[in-house]
MARMI-629189 format. One line per field, with one value per residue: y, x, z of N, C-alpha, C in turn. Coordinates in nm, 2 decimals, padded with zeros to 4 digits. Layout:
N
n.py c(Y_...)
n.px c(X_...)
n.pz c(Z_...)
ca.py c(Y_...)
ca.px c(X_...)
ca.pz c(Z_...)
c.py c(Y_...)
c.px c(X_...)
c.pz c(Z_...)
END
This chain:
273
n.py c(04.63_04.35_04.07_03.73_03.50_03.16_02.94_02.92_02.83_02.74_02.82_02.98_03.18_03.30_03.40_03.56_03.78_03.87_03.98_04.18_04.36_04.44_04.59_04.52_04.45_04.22_03.93_03.64_03.30_03.00_02.66_02.62_02.86_02.98_02.97_03.14_03.38_03.48_03.67_03.89_04.12_04.23_04.38_04.22_04.09_03.87_03.58_03.39_03.23_03.04_03.13_03.41_03.49_03.48_03.67_03.94_03.99_04.02_03.85_03.51_03.31_02.99_02.81_02.53_02.18_01.96_01.72_01.82_02.05_02.03_01.97_02.17_02.37_02.30_02.35_02.62_02.71_02.70_02.88_03.15_03.39_03.53_03.63_03.57_03.28_03.13_02.88_02.70_02.45_02.17_01.95_01.90_01.75_01.63_01.83_01.99_01.92_02.00_02.28_02.33_02.31_02.51_02.77_03.00_03.27_03.27_03.29_03.07_03.02_02.86_02.81_02.69_02.77_02.77_02.73_02.72_02.79_02.90_03.07_03.33_03.58_03.70_03.82_03.78_03.50_03.17_03.10_02.87_02.84_02.66_02.58_02.63_02.71_02.94_03.01_03.26_03.46_03.38_03.41_03.70_03.78_03.65_03.78_04.02_03.97_03.86_04.01_04.03_03.79_03.55_03.42_03.12_02.90_02.57_02.25_02.06_01.78_01.74_01.88_01.74_01.51_01.59_01.68_01.42_01.36_01.56_01.61_01.37_01.17_01.27_01.24_00.96_00.86_00.99_00.88_00.60_00.63_00.71_00.48_00.31_00.43_00.45_00.32_00.41_00.59_00.94_01.17_01.08_00.99_01.23_01.34_01.23_01.25_01.35_01.61_01.49_01.30_01.49_01.64_01.48_01.42_01.68_01.70_01.50_01.63_01.85_01.74_01.61_01.83_01.92_01.91_01.60_01.57_01.68_01.55_01.28_01.32_01.41_01.20_00.99_01.09_01.17_01.03_00.93_00.82_00.58_00.43_00.56_00.48_00.22_00.16_00.30_00.11_-00.13_-00.02_-00.04_-00.30_-00.40_-00.29_-00.40_-00.67_-00.66_-00.59_-00.80_-01.02_-00.93_-00.80_-00.60_-00.52_-00.51_-00.31_-00.10_-00.04_00.03_00.25_00.42_00.47_00.57_00.73_00.87_00.96_01.09_01.31_01.44_01.55_01.76_02.10_02.30_02.58_02.63_02.52_02.71_02.90)
n.px c(02.30_02.46_02.59_02.68_02.85_02.86_03.09_03.24_03.23_03.09_02.81_02.81_02.98_02.85_02.62_02.75_02.85_02.60_02.49_02.67_02.64_02.37_02.42_02.49_02.69_02.95_03.06_03.29_03.32_03.53_03.64_03.87_04.05_04.19_04.00_03.80_03.97_03.93_03.73_03.80_03.87_03.62_03.57_03.49_03.47_03.71_03.72_03.91_03.83_03.51_03.39_03.46_03.36_03.07_03.02_02.88_02.70_02.38_02.27_02.30_02.42_02.42_02.61_02.70_02.78_02.51_02.54_02.68_02.54_02.32_02.47_02.64_02.42_02.36_02.58_02.63_02.40_02.49_02.66_02.57_02.35_02.13_01.93_01.92_01.91_02.00_01.96_02.06_02.03_02.04_01.86_01.59_01.48_01.70_01.78_01.59_01.47_01.68_01.69_01.42_01.49_01.64_01.71_01.47_01.54_01.66_01.60_01.50_01.55_01.48_01.58_01.57_01.75_01.66_01.83_02.19_02.51_02.61_02.45_02.34_02.20_02.07_01.82_01.48_01.51_01.40_01.32_01.26_01.08_01.11_00.88_00.95_00.92_00.74_00.55_00.47_00.62_00.89_00.85_00.83_01.08_01.24_01.19_01.28_01.56_01.60_01.46_01.50_01.42_01.18_00.97_00.85_00.65_00.68_00.63_00.89_00.89_00.73_00.91_01.15_01.07_01.00_01.24_01.35_01.30_01.39_01.66_01.77_01.71_01.82_02.08_02.12_02.05_02.25_02.49_02.46_02.42_02.70_02.86_02.76_02.88_03.16_03.36_03.35_03.41_03.39_03.39_03.36_03.09_02.95_02.99_02.85_02.59_02.25_02.01_01.91_02.08_02.28_02.17_02.15_02.43_02.48_02.34_02.50_02.73_02.67_02.61_02.85_03.03_02.98_03.06_03.20_03.14_02.86_02.71_02.74_02.59_02.34_02.22_02.24_02.15_01.89_01.60_01.42_01.55_01.65_01.43_01.36_01.56_01.52_01.29_01.36_01.54_01.37_01.22_01.41_01.45_01.23_01.20_01.43_01.37_01.17_01.29_01.47_01.29_01.20_00.97_00.76_00.48_00.43_00.64_00.56_00.31_00.40_00.55_00.34_00.19_00.34_00.59_00.48_00.25_00.34_00.47_00.26_00.14_00.30_00.35_00.51_00.57_00.57_00.82_01.01_00.95)
n.pz c(-05.20_-05.04_-05.16_-05.12_-05.32_-05.34_-05.48_-05.76_-06.02_-06.36_-06.36_-06.11_-06.19_-06.38_-06.25_-06.08_-06.24_-06.33_-06.09_-06.02_-06.25_-06.19_-05.98_-05.73_-05.44_-05.44_-05.31_-05.34_-05.30_-05.33_-05.31_-05.46_-05.47_-05.69_-05.90_-05.80_-05.81_-06.08_-06.09_-05.99_-06.11_-06.19_-05.97_-05.76_-05.43_-05.35_-05.15_-04.92_-04.73_-04.63_-04.41_-04.41_-04.65_-04.61_-04.41_-04.29_-04.50_-04.69_-04.83_-04.97_-05.22_-05.35_-05.56_-05.60_-05.64_-05.66_-05.47_-05.27_-05.18_-04.99_-04.75_-04.72_-04.69_-04.42_-04.29_-04.31_-04.16_-03.90_-03.90_-04.02_-03.90_-03.97_-04.26_-04.64_-04.80_-05.12_-05.34_-05.61_-05.72_-05.95_-05.91_-05.66_-05.45_-05.30_-05.16_-05.03_-04.80_-04.63_-04.65_-04.55_-04.27_-04.19_-03.95_-03.85_-03.89_-04.12_-04.45_-04.67_-05.03_-05.30_-05.63_-05.97_-06.23_-06.57_-06.78_-06.93_-06.87_-07.08_-07.22_-07.41_-07.34_-07.05_-06.98_-06.97_-06.96_-06.81_-06.48_-06.23_-05.94_-05.64_-05.37_-05.03_-04.76_-04.70_-04.97_-05.08_-04.96_-05.02_-05.31_-05.34_-05.24_-05.42_-05.66_-05.63_-05.64_-05.88_-06.12_-06.37_-06.52_-06.61_-06.40_-06.24_-06.05_-05.91_-05.75_-05.54_-05.59_-05.82_-05.98_-05.99_-06.11_-06.35_-06.44_-06.48_-06.73_-06.88_-06.82_-06.73_-06.91_-07.16_-07.12_-07.09_-07.34_-07.47_-07.37_-07.41_-07.70_-07.76_-07.67_-07.88_-08.10_-08.05_-08.18_-08.44_-08.74_-08.68_-08.84_-09.09_-09.08_-09.02_-09.26_-09.44_-09.33_-09.24_-09.12_-08.90_-08.77_-08.74_-08.55_-08.32_-08.28_-08.19_-07.95_-07.80_-07.79_-07.64_-07.38_-07.33_-07.29_-07.05_-06.71_-06.55_-06.31_-06.27_-06.48_-06.38_-06.12_-06.20_-06.28_-06.10_-05.87_-05.89_-05.81_-05.98_-06.19_-06.25_-06.30_-06.55_-06.71_-06.71_-06.84_-07.10_-07.18_-07.20_-07.42_-07.62_-07.63_-07.72_-07.97_-08.08_-08.11_-08.29_-08.51_-08.53_-08.59_-08.83_-08.82_-08.99_-08.97_-08.67_-08.62_-08.77_-08.65_-08.41_-08.46_-08.55_-08.32_-08.15_-08.20_-08.46_-08.33_-08.11_-08.24_-08.33_-08.13_-08.08_-08.04_-08.26_-08.24_-07.97_-07.90_-07.95_-07.77)
ca.py c(04.51_04.27_03.90_03.61_03.36_03.01_02.85_03.00_02.74_02.80_02.91_03.08_03.29_03.38_03.50_03.68_03.89_03.92_04.07_04.30_04.43_04.47_04.69_04.43_04.42_04.07_03.85_03.52_03.21_02.86_02.61_02.64_03.00_03.04_02.98_03.28_03.50_03.54_03.75_04.00_04.23_04.29_04.46_04.15_04.06_03.72_03.53_03.25_03.12_03.03_03.23_03.55_03.51_03.53_03.76_04.09_03.98_04.03_03.72_03.40_03.22_02.87_02.76_02.41_02.07_01.91_01.65_01.91_02.15_02.00_01.95_02.32_02.45_02.26_02.40_02.76_02.72_02.72_03.00_03.25_03.42_03.59_03.65_03.50_03.18_03.11_02.78_02.68_02.31_02.11_01.88_01.96_01.65_01.60_01.95_02.07_01.91_02.09_02.41_02.36_02.28_02.65_02.87_03.10_03.39_03.26_03.27_02.98_03.05_02.75_02.81_02.64_02.85_02.67_02.78_02.69_02.89_02.93_03.16_03.46_03.69_03.64_03.88_03.70_03.36_03.13_03.03_02.78_02.86_02.56_02.64_02.55_02.72_03.03_03.06_03.42_03.55_03.35_03.46_03.83_03.79_03.61_03.89_04.15_03.95_03.80_04.06_04.02_03.68_03.50_03.33_03.04_02.80_02.42_02.17_01.98_01.64_01.73_01.94_01.64_01.39_01.64_01.66_01.29_01.35_01.69_01.61_01.22_01.10_01.32_01.19_00.83_00.86_01.03_00.80_00.51_00.65_00.71_00.34_00.25_00.51_00.46_00.27_00.45_00.72_01.03_01.24_01.03_00.98_01.36_01.39_01.15_01.26_01.48_01.69_01.42_01.24_01.59_01.69_01.37_01.46_01.83_01.67_01.44_01.72_01.96_01.66_01.59_01.95_01.94_01.84_01.49_01.59_01.73_01.45_01.17_01.34_01.42_01.07_00.92_01.17_01.17_00.93_00.85_00.80_00.43_00.37_00.60_00.40_00.07_00.21_00.30_-00.03_-00.20_00.02_-00.08_-00.45_-00.42_-00.25_-00.48_-00.79_-00.64_-00.58_-00.94_-01.09_-00.87_-00.79_-00.49_-00.49_-00.47_-00.20_00.00_-00.01_00.09_00.37_00.51_00.47_00.62_00.83_00.95_01.01_01.20_01.45_01.50_01.62_01.86_02.22_02.35_02.70_02.62_02.50_02.85_03.01)
ca.px c(02.28_02.57_02.56_02.79_02.82_02.96_03.11_03.31_03.22_03.03_02.68_02.84_03.03_02.73_02.53_02.84_02.84_02.48_02.48_02.76_02.57_02.26_02.47_02.52_02.83_02.94_03.18_03.29_03.43_03.55_03.76_03.99_04.08_04.24_03.88_03.74_04.04_03.90_03.62_03.85_03.86_03.49_03.54_03.43_03.57_03.75_03.75_03.99_03.76_03.37_03.34_03.46_03.24_02.93_03.02_02.83_02.61_02.23_02.21_02.42_02.40_02.51_02.63_02.78_02.75_02.40_02.56_02.73_02.47_02.26_02.58_02.67_02.33_02.35_02.71_02.58_02.28_02.56_02.75_02.50_02.26_02.02_01.94_01.86_02.00_01.96_02.03_02.02_02.07_01.90_01.75_01.54_01.46_01.82_01.82_01.47_01.47_01.79_01.63_01.34_01.55_01.71_01.66_01.36_01.61_01.72_01.49_01.55_01.50_01.51_01.56_01.63_01.76_01.64_01.93_02.30_02.63_02.65_02.33_02.38_02.12_01.98_01.68_01.38_01.53_01.29_01.36_01.16_01.11_01.03_00.86_01.02_00.83_00.63_00.59_00.44_00.74_00.99_00.84_00.85_01.22_01.30_01.12_01.37_01.70_01.58_01.33_01.51_01.38_01.04_00.96_00.71_00.66_00.66_00.69_00.99_00.83_00.70_01.02_01.25_01.02_01.01_01.39_01.39_01.30_01.46_01.80_01.83_01.69_01.91_02.22_02.12_02.06_02.39_02.58_02.41_02.49_02.83_02.89_02.75_02.95_03.27_03.47_03.31_03.47_03.29_03.42_03.29_02.96_02.89_03.01_02.73_02.48_02.15_01.98_01.86_02.20_02.37_02.10_02.22_02.58_02.50_02.30_02.58_02.84_02.63_02.63_02.99_03.11_02.95_03.15_03.18_03.06_02.72_02.66_02.68_02.50_02.21_02.16_02.25_02.09_01.76_01.54_01.34_01.65_01.65_01.29_01.34_01.67_01.48_01.18_01.45_01.62_01.26_01.18_01.50_01.46_01.11_01.25_01.56_01.29_01.09_01.41_01.52_01.20_01.16_00.82_00.70_00.36_00.45_00.72_00.49_00.20_00.48_00.58_00.20_00.12_00.44_00.66_00.40_00.16_00.44_00.48_00.10_00.12_00.39_00.34_00.65_00.58_00.61_00.96_01.07_00.91)
ca.pz c(-05.11_-05.05_-05.17_-05.13_-05.42_-05.28_-05.59_-05.89_-06.17_-06.46_-06.30_-06.01_-06.27_-06.44_-06.14_-06.01_-06.34_-06.33_-05.97_-06.05_-06.34_-06.13_-05.88_-05.59_-05.38_-05.44_-05.26_-05.39_-05.25_-05.39_-05.24_-05.54_-05.48_-05.83_-05.98_-05.76_-05.86_-06.21_-06.11_-05.90_-06.22_-06.20_-05.85_-05.66_-05.32_-05.35_-05.02_-04.91_-04.64_-04.63_-04.30_-04.46_-04.77_-04.58_-04.32_-04.31_-04.63_-04.67_-04.91_-05.00_-05.32_-05.35_-05.70_-05.58_-05.69_-05.61_-05.38_-05.16_-05.14_-04.86_-04.64_-04.73_-04.61_-04.28_-04.23_-04.29_-04.06_-03.78_-03.92_-04.05_-03.78_-04.04_-04.41_-04.73_-04.86_-05.22_-05.38_-05.74_-05.76_-06.07_-05.85_-05.54_-05.34_-05.23_-05.11_-05.00_-04.64_-04.55_-04.64_-04.45_-04.13_-04.14_-03.87_-03.90_-03.91_-04.26_-04.54_-04.77_-05.18_-05.39_-05.77_-06.09_-06.36_-06.67_-06.88_-06.90_-06.83_-07.23_-07.26_-07.46_-07.28_-06.93_-06.97_-07.03_-06.94_-06.70_-06.35_-06.16_-05.81_-05.57_-05.24_-04.92_-04.62_-04.73_-05.10_-05.09_-04.91_-05.11_-05.45_-05.33_-05.24_-05.57_-05.75_-05.61_-05.70_-06.05_-06.18_-06.53_-06.53_-06.60_-06.27_-06.22_-05.93_-05.93_-05.60_-05.56_-05.63_-05.96_-06.08_-06.01_-06.20_-06.49_-06.48_-06.53_-06.89_-06.93_-06.78_-06.74_-07.04_-07.27_-07.09_-07.10_-07.46_-07.51_-07.33_-07.48_-07.83_-07.75_-07.66_-07.99_-08.21_-07.99_-08.28_-08.57_-08.78_-08.66_-08.96_-09.21_-09.05_-09.03_-09.39_-09.49_-09.24_-09.26_-09.01_-08.79_-08.71_-08.67_-08.42_-08.22_-08.23_-08.12_-07.83_-07.75_-07.76_-07.53_-07.26_-07.31_-07.25_-06.90_-06.58_-06.51_-06.17_-06.29_-06.56_-06.30_-06.03_-06.24_-06.33_-05.97_-05.73_-05.93_-05.76_-06.09_-06.31_-06.25_-06.36_-06.70_-06.78_-06.73_-06.95_-07.22_-07.21_-07.23_-07.54_-07.70_-07.65_-07.80_-08.11_-08.13_-08.12_-08.41_-08.61_-08.53_-08.66_-08.93_-08.84_-09.04_-08.92_-08.54_-08.62_-08.84_-08.57_-08.30_-08.49_-08.55_-08.20_-08.05_-08.27_-08.51_-08.22_-08.04_-08.34_-08.37_-08.00_-08.04_-08.10_-08.27_-08.21_-07.82_-07.88_-07.93_-07.66)
c.py c(04.44_04.13_03.83_03.50_03.26_02.94_02.93_02.93_02.82_02.89_03.02_03.19_03.37_03.46_03.59_03.79_03.96_04.01_04.18_04.40_04.50_04.58_04.64_04.44_04.28_04.04_03.72_03.43_03.07_02.82_02.62_02.79_03.05_03.05_03.10_03.39_03.55_03.65_03.87_04.13_04.30_04.37_04.37_04.11_03.92_03.68_03.39_03.17_03.15_03.13_03.38_03.58_03.56_03.61_03.90_04.10_03.96_03.90_03.63_03.32_03.10_02.81_02.64_02.30_02.01_01.81_01.72_02.03_02.15_02.00_02.10_02.41_02.43_02.34_02.56_02.80_02.74_02.84_03.13_03.28_03.45_03.61_03.58_03.40_03.13_02.99_02.74_02.53_02.24_02.00_01.92_01.87_01.63_01.72_02.02_02.04_01.97_02.23_02.43_02.35_02.42_02.70_02.96_03.22_03.39_03.21_03.19_03.03_02.94_02.78_02.71_02.72_02.75_02.72_02.74_02.81_02.96_03.05_03.29_03.59_03.63_03.70_03.80_03.54_03.30_03.07_02.98_02.81_02.74_02.62_02.56_02.59_02.80_03.08_03.21_03.50_03.51_03.40_03.62_03.83_03.75_03.73_04.01_04.11_03.91_03.87_04.07_03.89_03.65_03.38_03.25_02.94_02.66_02.35_02.10_01.85_01.65_01.80_01.82_01.53_01.46_01.64_01.53_01.29_01.47_01.67_01.47_01.16_01.14_01.25_01.05_00.79_00.90_00.94_00.67_00.52_00.67_00.57_00.27_00.31_00.49_00.41_00.31_00.58_00.85_01.12_01.20_01.01_01.11_01.39_01.32_01.17_01.37_01.54_01.62_01.36_01.38_01.65_01.58_01.39_01.59_01.78_01.61_01.53_01.82_01.86_01.63_01.71_01.99_01.87_01.70_01.48_01.58_01.61_01.32_01.20_01.38_01.27_01.00_00.98_01.18_01.03_00.83_00.81_00.66_00.38_00.43_00.51_00.27_00.08_00.23_00.16_-00.11_-00.17_-00.04_-00.22_-00.47_-00.41_-00.35_-00.63_-00.78_-00.66_-00.73_-01.04_-01.05_-00.83_-00.63_-00.44_-00.43_-00.34_-00.08_00.04_00.08_00.25_00.47_00.55_00.56_00.76_00.92_01.03_01.13_01.35_01.50_01.60_01.74_01.99_02.31_02.49_02.72_02.60_02.63_02.96_03.02)
c.px c(02.41_02.53_02.70_02.76_02.92_02.98_03.14_03.30_03.12_02.89_02.73_02.89_02.95_02.65_02.61_02.84_02.71_02.45_02.58_02.69_02.44_02.31_02.48_02.66_02.83_03.09_03.17_03.38_03.43_03.66_03.88_03.99_04.11_04.11_03.81_03.83_04.00_03.82_03.68_03.85_03.74_03.47_03.47_03.53_03.59_03.78_03.84_03.93_03.60_03.35_03.34_03.39_03.11_02.91_02.96_02.76_02.48_02.19_02.33_02.34_02.45_02.50_02.73_02.71_02.62_02.44_02.63_02.65_02.39_02.35_02.61_02.56_02.32_02.48_02.68_02.48_02.36_02.64_02.69_02.37_02.13_02.05_01.89_01.96_01.93_02.03_01.97_02.05_01.97_01.81_01.72_01.52_01.57_01.83_01.72_01.47_01.56_01.75_01.53_01.37_01.63_01.64_01.56_01.41_01.67_01.63_01.55_01.49_01.56_01.46_01.62_01.63_01.76_01.70_02.08_02.40_02.64_02.54_02.37_02.31_02.02_01.85_01.57_01.38_01.41_01.37_01.25_01.19_01.02_00.99_00.92_00.95_00.72_00.65_00.58_00.56_00.87_00.99_00.85_01.01_01.27_01.27_01.23_01.51_01.68_01.48_01.37_01.46_01.22_01.04_00.82_00.75_00.63_00.71_00.79_00.98_00.82_00.83_01.11_01.18_01.00_01.16_01.44_01.41_01.38_01.59_01.86_01.82_01.77_02.04_02.24_02.11_02.18_02.50_02.57_02.47_02.63_02.89_02.87_02.84_03.10_03.37_03.43_03.39_03.37_03.29_03.33_03.13_02.89_02.91_02.88_02.59_02.39_02.12_01.97_01.98_02.26_02.29_02.15_02.34_02.56_02.44_02.42_02.70_02.81_02.64_02.77_03.08_03.07_03.04_03.10_03.09_02.90_02.66_02.61_02.57_02.35_02.13_02.16_02.17_01.95_01.69_01.46_01.43_01.66_01.54_01.29_01.45_01.62_01.37_01.24_01.50_01.50_01.22_01.28_01.48_01.33_01.15_01.35_01.48_01.23_01.19_01.45_01.43_01.15_01.03_00.78_00.58_00.35_00.52_00.64_00.38_00.29_00.50_00.46_00.17_00.22_00.51_00.56_00.29_00.23_00.44_00.37_00.08_00.20_00.35_00.48_00.66_00.62_00.76_01.05_01.03_00.99)
c.pz c(-05.17_-05.05_-05.17_-05.23_-05.39_-05.44_-05.71_-06.01_-06.27_-06.42_-06.20_-06.09_-06.31_-06.37_-06.10_-06.11_-06.32_-06.21_-05.98_-06.14_-06.29_-06.02_-05.74_-05.57_-05.36_-05.38_-05.31_-05.33_-05.33_-05.33_-05.33_-05.54_-05.61_-05.93_-05.93_-05.81_-05.98_-06.22_-06.01_-06.01_-06.20_-06.07_-05.74_-05.57_-05.33_-05.20_-05.01_-04.81_-04.64_-04.54_-04.34_-04.56_-04.71_-04.46_-04.36_-04.45_-04.60_-04.74_-04.95_-05.11_-05.35_-05.50_-05.67_-05.64_-05.59_-05.47_-05.25_-05.12_-05.02_-04.72_-04.62_-04.65_-04.46_-04.22_-04.19_-04.19_-03.94_-03.79_-03.94_-03.94_-03.87_-04.19_-04.50_-04.79_-04.98_-05.29_-05.52_-05.82_-05.86_-06.03_-05.69_-05.44_-05.25_-05.16_-05.02_-04.84_-04.56_-04.54_-04.55_-04.31_-04.09_-04.04_-03.91_-03.93_-04.05_-04.34_-04.67_-04.92_-05.26_-05.52_-05.85_-06.20_-06.47_-06.79_-06.84_-06.89_-07.00_-07.28_-07.29_-07.38_-07.18_-06.94_-07.04_-07.01_-06.82_-06.59_-06.26_-06.01_-05.74_-05.42_-05.14_-04.79_-04.64_-04.89_-05.14_-05.07_-04.99_-05.26_-05.45_-05.31_-05.36_-05.66_-05.73_-05.68_-05.85_-06.11_-06.32_-06.60_-06.53_-06.48_-06.25_-06.12_-05.98_-05.79_-05.66_-05.61_-05.80_-06.05_-06.08_-06.11_-06.35_-06.54_-06.52_-06.69_-06.95_-06.93_-06.80_-06.85_-07.16_-07.25_-07.10_-07.25_-07.53_-07.49_-07.41_-07.64_-07.85_-07.77_-07.82_-08.10_-08.16_-08.09_-08.42_-08.60_-08.79_-08.80_-09.06_-09.20_-09.06_-09.17_-09.47_-09.44_-09.28_-09.13_-08.89_-08.72_-08.65_-08.53_-08.29_-08.18_-08.15_-07.96_-07.73_-07.70_-07.66_-07.40_-07.25_-07.27_-07.10_-06.81_-06.58_-06.41_-06.19_-06.36_-06.46_-06.19_-06.07_-06.25_-06.19_-05.86_-05.78_-05.90_-05.87_-06.23_-06.35_-06.34_-06.51_-06.75_-06.79_-06.83_-07.08_-07.27_-07.25_-07.38_-07.64_-07.73_-07.73_-07.96_-08.16_-08.17_-08.25_-08.53_-08.65_-08.62_-08.79_-08.96_-08.86_-08.99_-08.78_-08.54_-08.68_-08.74_-08.44_-08.34_-08.53_-08.42_-08.11_-08.11_-08.35_-08.43_-08.15_-08.12_-08.35_-08.24_-07.97_-08.12_-08.13_-08.26_-08.05_-07.80_-07.88_-07.84_-07.54)
END
């Protein structure tokens, strides 16, 4: 099978290598040709034009920024006559309506790989499948392309709401923490720190290593982000008020009913699954 990968960034490169290892004939395109050139040594056909990349292929995988994916789907609907169009955006509501409007001869597949480009081993990793038009058909096709993964389904609305906590909240916490720590000596702090603080630094490092484009789009394009940011701000204000008033009783009650209660609800074994 011949497949075109559009976007030669971190995730595009990851799936390019995956498809090559699976025996696919792969064509790759990126607006920055030098990014695509890195994969020529894998036996991949590097294309300088989008039209050349999608010509004579059975499937196309879009590994493009969220904000560009919907527009690209529309553009491809005018270029491609038939085949399979797979997109891997981290948010689905900004993209899903564009996929639904594709001609009937083009089958849309919407997936979210629940792992990053630094993953050591792809086999057994999880991929969420978001129904577009015909879940049964889309799942059948996804199983052909991604048989090394654990697949499960979730609708677009629920997916993006969950991503508010999984993707937006940690970026809000990381950014707010970076503002608090911007004038501090980090080496000294880490020297004196224990496991909890180092976990915070690790989270901040992970989010700071991704592209600025991805960071901002995950926050701004998710319709639930504003709400979660406001809830986080309200929570901080409650805590700040208790500290200011030296209210041990209210702070203790808040701890018991929120953080301690949260810990009791967590199955630590599930975090490793």
